[in-house]
C-alpha positions in Angstrom: -29.4 17.2 -1.1 -26.2 15.3 -0.2 -23.2 15.1 -2.5 -24.1 11.5 -3.4 -27.7 12.4 -4.2 -26.6 15.4 -6.3 -24.2 13.2 -8.2 -26.8 10.4 -8.8 -29.6 12.7 -9.9 -27.4 15.1 -11.7 -25.0 12.8 -13.6 -25.7 9.0 -13.1 -29.5 9.0 -13.7 -29.3 11.0 -17.0 -26.5 8.6 -18.1 -28.7 5.6 -17.4 -31.6 7.3 -19.3 -29.4 7.8 -22.3 -28.1 4.2 -22.2 -31.7 2.9 -22.2 -33.2 5.6 -24.3 -35.9 6.4 -21.7 -37.1 9.1 -19.4 -35.5 9.9 -16.0 -38.4 8.3 -14.2 -38.0 5.0 -16.2 -34.2 5.2 -15.7 -34.7 5.4 -11.9 -36.9 2.3 -11.9 -34.4 0.5 -14.0 -31.6 1.4 -11.6 -33.7 0.3 -8.6 -34.4 -3.1 -10.2 -30.7 -3.6 -11.0 -29.8 -2.7 -7.4 -32.0 -5.3 -5.8 -30.3 -8.6 -4.8 -31.6 -11.6 -6.7 -32.8 -13.9 -3.9 -34.4 -16.4 -6.3 -31.1 -17.5 -7.8 -29.2 -17.3 -4.5 -28.0 -20.8 -3.7 -27.7 -21.5 0.0 -26.6 -24.9 1.0 -29.2 -26.4 3.2 -29.1 -29.5 5.4 -31.8 -31.3 7.2 -31.2 -31.6 11.0 -33.2 -33.5 13.4 -33.6 -31.9 16.8 -35.3 -33.5 19.8 -36.9 -30.9 22.0 -39.0 -31.3 25.1 -42.7 -30.6 24.4 -42.8 -27.5 26.5 -39.8 -25.9 24.7 -41.2 -26.9 21.4 -44.6 -25.2 22.1 -42.8 -22.1 23.4 -40.8 -21.9 20.2 -43.9 -22.4 18.0 -45.6 -19.6 19.9 -42.6 -17.4 19.4 -42.6 -18.1 15.7 -46.4 -17.3 15.6 -45.9 -14.0 17.4 -43.1 -13.1 15.0 -45.3 -14.1 12.1 -42.7 -16.5 10.7 -42.6 -20.3 10.3 -41.1 -22.5 13.0 -38.3 -23.5 10.5 -37.5 -19.8 9.9 -37.3 -19.2 13.7 -35.0 -22.2 14.1 -32.8 -21.0 11.2 -32.5 -17.5 12.7 -31.6 -18.9 16.1 -29.0 -21.2 14.7 -27.4 -18.5 12.6 -27.4 -16.2 15.6 -25.7 -18.8 17.8 -23.1 -19.5 15.1 -22.2 -15.8 14.9 -22.0 -15.7 18.7 -19.7 -18.8 18.7 -17.5 -17.3 16.0 -17.2 -14.0 17.9 -16.2 -15.9 21.1 -13.7 -18.0 19.2 -12.1 -14.9 17.7 -12.2 -12.7 20.9 -12.1 -15.2 23.7 -14.5 -14.8 26.6 -14.9 -11.1 26.3 -18.4 -9.8 26.3 -19.8 -8.7 22.9 -20.1 -4.9 22.8 -23.7 -3.8 23.1 -25.6 -0.7 22.1 -26.6 1.3 25.1 -29.6 3.7 24.7 -30.6 6.3 27.3 -34.2 6.7 28.1 -35.9 9.7 29.6 
């Protein structure tokens, strides 16, 4: 077990169990629930944007969304966020290429 895991299961988990007067298993589930981000209350500013796309590109994007098992709007949001990150990187670093992960195959 790593040092972090040893500390968590040896010290922190029993401490949580004492605080909540419960078993170690219940304390672990309490900790896991507390550690999860609360997406329901997360307020993200949203705007409506109208985009005119040629029919062929629209159908290609809809097919991409279907293949990824997400909605068309989710696909568009992902694409916009990705492009904004790319534009921010280029703004900060000039025209340098973004570093990429290289994997060797057999």
